[in-house]
N, C-alpha and C positions, 0 to 999 in steps of 0.2 A: 503494498499499498503505500502510496504516495501522500507525502503529509504538509502543508507549507501553512507556517506559523505568522501570523501578523502584530509584531509588540507596537505598539503605541501607548506616549504615556497618555494619565490619565487626564481629564479636562479637571483647568486649577493647578495643573501640578507644572510647576516651573518649568521649560522646554528653552533652553539660551539655545541649539541645535535651530531649533526652528523657528526663533525670533529671527538667528540671525540667517537664517533664509529666506526670511518674509520680511525682510531690512534692504537684502539682496539686491531681491527681484525687478524694483522700480530699477537701479543702475544697471538695470540687462534689458530695460525697456517690456518690462512685464507687470502691467497695471494694474490693482483690483484685485489683485491674492492678498489674501487677511487669513486667520486662522491657522500656517504652520506647523502639523507636528511631524515633529522627524520622529521617526517608531526603526525596527529592527526588522526582520525576514527572514524567516527561519524555515530551509528544507532540509525532510528527511525521509530516508525511507521506515517504514513499518514492516517488519517479519514479522507477522502472527502464524500464533501456531494452525495445522487447519482446525476449524471448526468455529475458529471466533468471530464473533457478532460486532457487523457494524458497532451495536450499544457497547462493547466489551476495545476496540477499539478508540473512540469515541471519551472512554472513560480514560480508559491509557494517555492517551492524548493530552486531554483536559488537565492528569494527573501531573505528567510532564510538566508542563507549562506552569501551575498553581506549585512547582519544587521549586525550580529549573528554569527552565524560559523564560518567564516572567517575572517582575515581581510585582503579587495582585495591590499593593498597598499602593505601591504609585505608577502601576499600568496596565493598560487591559488589553486585550487580545486575545483572538479570535482562529479559525484554523477551518481549512479543507481539507477534506482525506478523500482521493481522491482510487478508489480500489481495481480499480479496471488494473488489469493485464496485462 
């Protein structure tokens, strides 16, 4: 299974990188951009034992995100699982 995880700072959490990008874009001619949030994109392949359900895979990836891939106190995360082989 291919997994794509998206991690971004929570709303209200200072995002200095997002602020820097937002300030730089007008200087490059890109007007009207606001609320820039810079995060992480993580790809991984999940080798699940035969008989693993989509629900079990979802729970496993959610636990990975909560324990290591994201800091749930200051970051939000979403993920997609592509079970196609």
